N, C-alpha and C positions, 0 to 999 in steps of 0.2 A: 410683191408677192401678189397675184391677183386672187379673187375667190374661187376659182375653179381650181386652184393648187394648194390653197392654203390648208387643206384637210388631209392632205396627202400624208403617209407615213414617211419618216425620214429616208432618203435615198431613191424615192419614187418622182417620177415626172410624169405629167400629162402632156402628152404630144398633140400637135395640131389636128392630129386625125382622131384625137380624144382618147387614144389608147395610153394605158398606164403601163411605165416600162421603168427598168433600172435607171439608175441617173446617168450612167457614164456615157452613152452615145450623144447625149445631147440632141441638138436638133438637125444634126449633119446626114444627109441622105444617105451616104455611102455607109457611114457606121450605124445608122439605124437598121439599114437592110442585113449588115453583118450580125448586129445583136439578134435581130429577128428570125434570121434563116441559117446561122452557123453556130455562134458561140453556144456553148453548152450543150449541142445534139452530139451524140455518140458518133465517133467516126472508128472506123476498122481497115480502111485503106491505107496501106503503107504509104503511097507516096503522099498522100496528104499529112499523115501523121509526120514524115520527115520533113516536108515543108514546113509546117508549122514550129517544130521545135528548131528548125533553122532561123525561121523570121523572129520567132522570140528572142534569139542570140543577136539578130541584128537591132532588135528594139532598144536592147540596154544602152541607156542614156537618153533615149528617145522616145516619142508617143507612138502607140500604136496604129494611131490614125495615119501617122506619117508613114508607118509601114505597109498600111493597108492601102493608101494611095498608090504605092510603088509596087504593088503586089505583083502585078503583070508583067513589069518590067523584071521583078526579080525571078519570074517563072521563064522568061525568055531567056535571061542571063545564065540560069542554071538548069537547062533542059527539063522544064517543068517539075523540077527537082526529082526526077527519076534517077535515084542516088547510085544505081549500078554505072550510069554514065557520068554522073558527076565524080564518081570515085577515081575515074581516069583522068581527071583534068590534070594539066601540067603547071609548071610556072609560068608558062607562056599565056596559059589562061587567067591566071590570078593578074597577070599584067595587062591582059585585055581588059578584064571587068574593073582593073582600078580606073579605066577610063569612060567606063559606062556611066553617063551622067544619070542615067535613070535608076541607079540603086543607089544604095549607102556605099561610097566607095571608102572602105576601111580593111586594110589590108588583113589585119588580124581575124576579122569577121569573115572576110572571104575566102582565107585559109581554113579557117575553121568548118566551113560548110563541107569542103572538099574532105578535110580529114574526117568529120563526121559519117560523110559518105561511106568513107572507106569501113569505119566501125560499124555502119548500118549493115553492110553487106555481111560482117562477120557475126552481128546480131541474128541476122537471117538464117545464116548457116546454122548458128545453135538452135534457135528458138523457132525456126521455120517462118516467121514473119515478125516484124515490128510491133504488129498489133498484139501478136500473143505476149510478147515482151513488157509492153508499155501497159497493156490491160490487167498485167499483175498485180500492178500499184493502184488499182480503182480502190479508195479508202472505204472504209465501213463506218468510222466516226465522223460525222458531220455537225456542224452547229446547229443548235435548235435554240430558239428559231433561226430560219436563215433570213436574217434582217440585217438593215444597213450596220447597226451597231455592231454586230459579229463580223461580217463580210468587210467591212471598210477598213478594218485592222488587221485584216487576214492576206499576210503576202506570201507565207509558207507554211507548211505543215510538216508533221513528223513524217508522213508518207513522202511529200515531195521532197524533204532533205534526204530520206532514204534513196529515193530515185535518182536525184542528182548525185548523191555519193556512188552511187554503182557506175551511173554513166560515167562519172570522171575516172573511177578505177578502171573501165574499160577503155579509157582513153579519149573520150568525148570533150569537147571543149565549148565553153559559152553555154554550160547548162548548171548554173547556181540552182540554189532552191526555190528561189522567187521565180526565176525563168521556169523551171520544171512545174511551179504551181499554175502559172499563166496558162503553161502548155494544157494541163490536167483540166483547169477551167474550160479552156476554148474547146478541147476534142471531146467534151461531154464524160470524161471519168469522174467529174462531179456535176452538180446542178447548182450553179452559184447565181442563178435568176433569183432576185429577191422574193419573198413572200408579197404577193399582191402585184406583181410584175405580169402582164399578159401574157408573155411566152413560158413563164415557168411551167405550166401544166404540160403544154405543148412538147417542151425539151424533157421533162419526166417520163411523158408517155413514149417516147423514141427510146429513152434508156431502158424503159420497162420491156420495150419489144426488142431491143438490141440483143443480138446474139453474140455473147462474148465469146472471142477466139481462144 
């Protein structure tokens, strides 16, 4: 460890651009861009919410960077995650996607996206939008302080457990409580950028300005 990093708090790294960030994107340019411009910022767009919860399901057993690098391929494969379209996919589409080397070729996960698209349509009929449904699970109890000691051990919360349970009761799949919490972190339902991360205040400002559905 060089002298420029030895005084950083646990879980923070100093990038080559001299900015202090959360530890997890490392120095990968695509991962850094995701950390700086997407992760933790509030999202109210139904298509993006559906995309993310599906991709979190694909991540199970893999790294998020693996999925991120294939994200454009996933978008092409699943009609840009327009769930009304994906809900009409057939078994022929499943077989086609199993031949698509650009995505993760896992039959159950592919079938899960189609199933979840159908369930998403049902949620929209009931709630008006996916955003209205998901944002009811924005928690009020957050770790204090928001530091590495707390967050590095936090893989699920009472709220993510509740979200997972309700989705499963509605027939969704690949939506366990850990997946649900990763979704909540990424879509800005919580701000889990560490205290000291250069992005934390920007994400928090967007959460303050965000109009809850």
